MIMARKOL-404634 format. One line per 3 residues: number of its first residue (from 1); their letters; for each residue x, y, z of C-alpha. Coordinates in nm, 3 decimals. Layout:
! MIMARKOL-404634
NUM	A	X Y Z; ...;
! end
This chain:
! MIMARKOL-404634
1	MDK	-4.025 6.126 1.476; -3.997 5.785 1.272; -4.259 5.511 1.311;
4	FDY	-4.037 5.297 1.544; -4.008 5.570 1.799; -4.377 5.673 1.753;
7	MIV	-4.474 5.304 1.820; -4.289 5.332 2.160; -4.456 5.672 2.235;
10	LYD	-4.806 5.501 2.190; -4.702 5.196 2.381; -4.630 5.413 2.681;
13	YYG	-4.977 5.537 2.669; -5.178 5.215 2.557; -4.962 4.933 2.657;
16	ELF	-5.180 4.820 2.943; -5.465 4.732 2.711; -5.294 4.443 2.551;
19	TDV	-5.270 4.087 2.653; -4.958 3.944 2.821; -4.836 3.778 2.508;
22	QRK	-4.899 4.115 2.303; -4.677 4.304 2.564; -4.401 4.059 2.541;
25	YFE	-4.355 4.026 2.186; -4.405 4.400 2.156; -4.136 4.465 2.419;
28	DYY	-3.893 4.189 2.308; -3.903 4.335 1.963; -3.911 4.727 2.042;
31	FNN	-3.715 4.732 2.377; -3.497 4.435 2.381; -3.411 4.463 2.001;
34	YTL	-3.489 4.085 1.949; -3.541 3.952 1.615; -3.877 3.793 1.501;
37	SEI	-3.689 3.466 1.481; -3.523 3.498 1.846; -3.877 3.583 1.973;
40	ATN	-4.056 3.277 1.791; -3.775 3.048 1.945; -3.800 3.225 2.301;
43	YKV	-4.170 3.139 2.315; -4.166 2.827 2.095; -4.414 2.971 1.811;
46	SRN	-4.359 3.030 1.470; -4.215 3.330 1.331; -4.498 3.424 1.127;
49	AVY	-4.712 3.411 1.466; -4.487 3.653 1.628; -4.484 3.898 1.320;
52	KNI	-4.866 3.882 1.301; -4.921 3.945 1.659; -4.623 4.270 1.654;
55	NAT	-4.835 4.393 1.359; -5.160 4.375 1.509; -5.052 4.528 1.806;
58	MEK	-4.914 4.816 1.613; -5.255 4.862 1.418; -5.435 4.880 1.764;
61	LLF	-5.180 5.133 1.896; -5.263 5.346 1.598; -5.627 5.288 1.626;
64	YED	-5.624 5.366 1.986; -5.439 5.715 1.934; -5.682 5.793 1.642;
67	KLK	-5.982 5.754 1.879; -5.855 5.872 2.216; -5.595 6.124 2.092;
70	LWQ	-5.368 6.094 2.446; -5.040 6.170 2.304; -5.162 6.442 2.052;
73	KKR	-5.346 6.604 2.338; -5.040 6.587 2.569; -4.834 6.750 2.285;
76	LLN	-5.103 7.024 2.263; -5.094 7.092 2.630; -4.722 7.111 2.651;
79	DIL	-4.739 7.346 2.386; -4.962 7.559 2.579; -4.759 7.510 2.911;
82	VNI	-4.454 7.669 2.746; -4.628 8.009 2.707; -4.769 8.010 3.051;
85	KDE	-4.576 8.247 3.277; -4.769 8.185 3.607; -4.534 7.944 3.789;
88	EVI	-4.814 7.823 4.029; -5.050 7.746 3.733; -4.758 7.534 3.559;
91	QKI	-4.696 7.351 3.876; -5.055 7.265 3.927; -5.102 7.130 3.567;
94	NQL	-4.784 6.928 3.592; -4.904 6.752 3.881; -5.211 6.628 3.663;
97	Y	-4.947 6.407 3.479;
! end
């Protein structure tokens, strides 16, 4: 998985931990494919401010995953689920997430 996709996955897990401004910049850049200049123009801030904000958000996403490992744990759980044969157990586990 490339870094771009990895950031999006981590954002799905940890996005609610960020401020409104951090979420707006990140979502505009990653989901709406806006350039840094377009985001800066839309919010009337400097391009450098947008760049620093997005980089800080990315660093925090990596920090949260390093400490909490939510995505890593889900991947491991999915690997275990693939090998379970009992359908009732699979359904109960899938209800957890």
